[in-house]
N, C-alpha and C positions, 0 to 999 in steps of 0.2 A: 368341251364344257369344263369350266373351272370347277375344281373340287373344293372351293371355299364358299359355302353358302353365306348369303348376306342376310342380316337381321331385318325384320323379325323372321325367326325360323319356326316353322311348324313341323312337328315330327309325328308321323303315324306309322302303323305297321299292320301287316296281316290283313290286307284288303281281300285277298284271294279272289281277285276278279276272274270270272269264268267258272269258278267252283259252284256247283249247284246248291251248296249250302251257304254261299256268301249272301249277306244281306244287301249287297250292292248289285243291283241288276243292270245298272247303267252308270258309267262314271259321271254323268251329268248330275247325279244325285249328290255329288260332293262339291258342286259349284259354290254353294253358300258357305260351306266349311272352309273352302280354299280361298275365298275372296279376300284380297288384300295384297299389299306389297311384300317384297322379300322372297323367301325361299320356302319350299316344302321338301322334307326328306321322307321318302317312303322306305321304311327300314325293313325290307325283306318280305317275301311272300306277297308281293303286290298283285301278281297275276299267276295263274297256273301255267307253268312252262316245263314241267319235268318230262312228260312223254311227248313224242313227236306230234300226236294228235292234239294234245292240250296246247302245245307251243304255238300252233297256228292261231288258236283262239286268244291265248294269252298275249301274244305280241300285238295283235290288233287292239285289244282292250288297253294295254299299256300305252300304246300310241294315242288312243282316244283320251286316256287319262292325262297324258302330257298336253294335249290340246286344251283340255278343260283347265289345266293349270295356267297355261299361257293366257287364256281368255280371262281367267280370274285375277291375273296379275302376279302370279307366283311362278318362280323358276323351279322346276322339279329336279330332284336328285334321287336316283334309285340305288339302293344298297341291295346286294344279292342276298336272297334267302335260300332255304333248301327247296322250296317249291319253284323258285325262279333263279337258279344258280348262275344263269348267264344273262340276266337282264341288263347288266352293266359291267364295268370293269372295277367296281368298288365293293369291297367287303366290309369296310368300316369307315367312319369319319371321326376325326378329333376336332372338337369345337371349343370355342372360348379359351384359346391358348392352352389346350390340353386338359382343361378342367372337366370336359364332357366327352365321354366315349359313346359313340352310337354304333351298334352292330346288331345283327339280327338276333343272335342268341343261340344258334345251332352249334357254335363253337364250344358251348358250355358242356355239351354232352358227348361222351365217347359213344359213337354209334349214331350220332345226329339226333335220332328220335327213338329213345329206348322204349317208348310206349307203342311203337308201330307193330303191326302184325308181322312185319318183315324185319323186326329188330335184330334177329340173329344174323341175317344177311348184311344188314347195315353195319353192325359191329365188326363182323369179319372183314368186310371191304374197307371200312374206315381204318382199321389197324394195318391192313395191307398197304394202303396208300400212304399212311404216316411212315411206315417202315421204309417204303420206297423213296421217301423224300430225305432220308439220311438220319444219322443218329441224333441230330439236334431238332428233329421235327416237333417233338413234344414241347420243347422249350423255346421254339421260335414262333412268334405271334403270327407272322405272315404265312408261314408254312402250315400252322394249325388251321388258319382260316382257309387256305387253299385246299387242304385235305378234306375239310368239311364240305366244300362245294363240289370237289371232284367225286366224293362219295355219292352225293345226290345225283350227279350227272351219270355216273357209271351204273347206278342201279335203276335208271329210268325204264329199262326194259321189263323189270318185274313189277312196276307200278301200273295200276289200272288208270285209264283216263278219268279225270275228275270233272271234265266239262260236259259230260253227257252221261246218261244212265237212266234206268227205269225207276229207280227209287226217288220219291219226292225228297226235297231237301231235308225236312225234319226227320224222316225215316232214315235218311243217309247218316245224319248226325247221331241218331240213336244207335245205329249199327256200329258206330265207331267205338262203342263201349262193350263190344263183344269181340273176343271171348272174355270171360269173367275177370281174368287177371289184368286186363287193360286199364280199368279204372284205378287199380292200385298203383300201376306204373305211372299213370298220369298224375295222380295225387303225389306220388313220390317226387316227380319232376317239379311240380309246383312248390313243394316244400323245400327242395334242395336249391332251387334257382338263385335265391338271394346269396346264399353262401358260395355257390359256384361262381357267381358274378364277382363277388368280393375277391375270391382267390385269383380270378383272371386279372383283375386290375392291379392287384398287389404284385403279381408276377410281371405284367407287361405294360401297365400304365399307372405307375405308383403315384403320379401327380393328379390323376383323375379323381374328382370327388363324386361325379355323377356318371352312372352307367345306364344307358337306355337300350332296352332290348324288347323283343316280342316273343315269337316262336311258340310259346306254350299256351297262348290265348287266355291266360289268367292275369287280368290287370291288377296292378297294385303298386304301392310305394313303400319301400322298406329302408330304414336307416340301420346300418350295421357299423358301429363306431362312427368314424367321420365319413363313411361312404354312404351314398344314397343310390339305391337300385330302383329303377322304374321299369315296369313292364307295361307296355301300352295296349295289351290285350289284342283283340282282333274284331273284325267285322263279320263274325259268325255268331250263331245263336248261343244263348245262355248268359255269358259274362260281360259282353259289351267291350267297347273300346275306350281308350284314353288318348288324349292329345297332349303333347308337350309343346309349350311356347317358350322361346328364348328371345329376349329383347332387353337392351339397355341394362344389363346387369341383373336381370330377373329371369327366373325359370319357373313357369307355372305348369301345373298338371290339372287338366280339366276333363270332365266327362264328355263323351260324344253322344249326342242324342239324335234320334230320327224323328223329324217333325214334318208332317204333311209331305212325306216322300223325299224330304231333303235332310241331309245330315248337317248338324250345326254344333258349335261349342255349347256345352252345358255348364253344370256346377263346377266351381273351383274346388279341387281336391286338396292341393298343396301349393305353397309358394315359397321359393327359396331365393336368396341372393347367390348369384353365380359370378365368379371373377376368375381371371387367368390364374394358373397354378392351383394352390390348394387352400385358398382362404375363404371358401364358400360357407354360408351359414343360413339357418332358418331366419325368416322374417315373420 
């Protein structure tokens, strides 16, 4: 598969197919949202694939999603996340001549998910893997991405399956806010993400004006100097999802709404001019 998506490009993230808290019970619910020509980029955590048990479910659902894309006229591209670190061979995409960086966002956090109940294990393993990749691992973009995915893979045995369980979806989500320190760590990650994303692109993609991530499930658009950081949220309860559309020199950010069991594009949040190199601006 070519790693050059063709416009119009639709970008989504954090579908979490198979997770019992996901709002998507069947990939067919995305058919309306996906309908049209061009490409769709699923920017990480598309399906649950961390544990061996989840992987069986996640791979089937990812294949079902790919079929829905093809039937809708879209060519799918999958970027690895921390819940699906082996869904493809792609950890990031550079679009519009390097003006747009698309990556899941787990690279932003040492320890991958510092709000996790297993944050201590994640942090220890992440540091071990980075150290094992050599003295330049922290300053090498590809090695940083690789270490992030390897951390998720190597810690799969301590993760509980997310595609089954006794707790209903809403109770499972509520449980994620226990113990009491977890909400504080989650809020800290939400607050820090725009700055961490700016630091990342300044170090590794200085020509990029737009950085598109997910991972924290908190949707938003932030301008920091000449940089624009977009988090597309996720298809899980509470905060909702955003979709990014890129076509003919424009980048639009829209809400994603659930209507009559089908997901569709909603209200326009932001619109930008996007050009190769660093000459993008608001319209």
